[in-house]
C-alpha positions in Angstrom: -84.2 -54.7 15.5 -81.5 -56.0 13.1 -78.9 -58.7 13.4 -75.6 -58.3 11.7 -76.0 -59.2 8.1 -79.7 -59.7 8.3 -82.8 -57.8 7.3 -84.7 -55.7 9.9 -87.2 -57.7 12.0 -90.5 -55.9 12.0 -92.3 -55.8 15.3 -96.0 -54.7 15.3 -96.9 -51.9 17.7 -97.6 -53.0 21.3 -96.1 -56.5 20.8 -92.8 -58.3 21.5 -90.7 -60.6 19.3 -88.3 -63.3 20.4 -85.5 -64.5 18.1 -83.0 -67.3 18.6 -79.4 -66.5 17.7 -76.5 -68.9 17.2 -73.2 -67.5 18.2 -70.2 -68.4 16.0 -67.6 -68.4 18.7 -67.1 -69.5 22.3 -66.5 -67.0 25.1 -68.1 -63.5 25.4 -70.5 -62.5 22.7 -72.2 -59.1 22.4 -75.3 -58.3 20.4 -76.3 -54.7 19.5 -80.0 -53.9 19.2 -82.1 -50.8 18.4 -85.5 -49.9 17.1 -87.2 -47.4 14.9 -90.6 -45.8 15.4 -93.2 -45.1 12.7 -91.4 -41.8 11.9 -88.1 -43.6 11.4 -86.6 -42.2 14.6 -84.0 -44.5 16.1 -84.1 -45.6 19.7 -80.9 -45.6 21.9 -78.7 -48.6 21.1 -78.6 -51.4 23.6 -75.7 -53.8 24.0 -76.2 -57.2 25.5 -73.3 -59.5 26.4 -73.5 -63.2 27.2 -71.0 -66.1 27.6 -70.9 -69.2 25.3 -69.3 -72.4 26.6 -66.8 -74.0 24.3 -67.2 -77.5 22.8 -66.4 -80.4 25.0 -63.3 -82.5 24.1 -63.8 -86.1 23.3 -63.6 -88.5 26.3 -61.7 -91.2 24.3 -60.9 -92.6 20.9 -61.6 -96.1 19.8 -59.5 -97.6 17.1 -61.3 -100.5 15.4 -59.7 -102.9 13.0 -62.9 -104.3 11.4 -61.9 -107.9 12.3 -65.2 -108.6 14.2 -63.0 -109.0 17.4 -62.3 -105.4 18.1 -61.6 -104.6 21.7 -63.3 -101.7 23.5 -60.2 -100.1 25.1 -60.1 -96.4 25.0 -56.8 -94.7 24.1 -56.2 -91.1 25.2 -54.0 -88.8 23.2 
């Protein structure tokens, strides 16, 4: 198995390996995976798609004037 731009991930015979990936974009992402046997024969390629939720927008902005009497009123933009 190999991730884009990374070295192959060796998996000992008869075992499984789990890897965490961090997508670099919101929306649909697809990873492509395949394996090789001891004789360097490639397995069929598998494609796995998943959705990534976008970042949440801020709920408010607080403007503070550093006078020790700042109010806590949220201002939306």
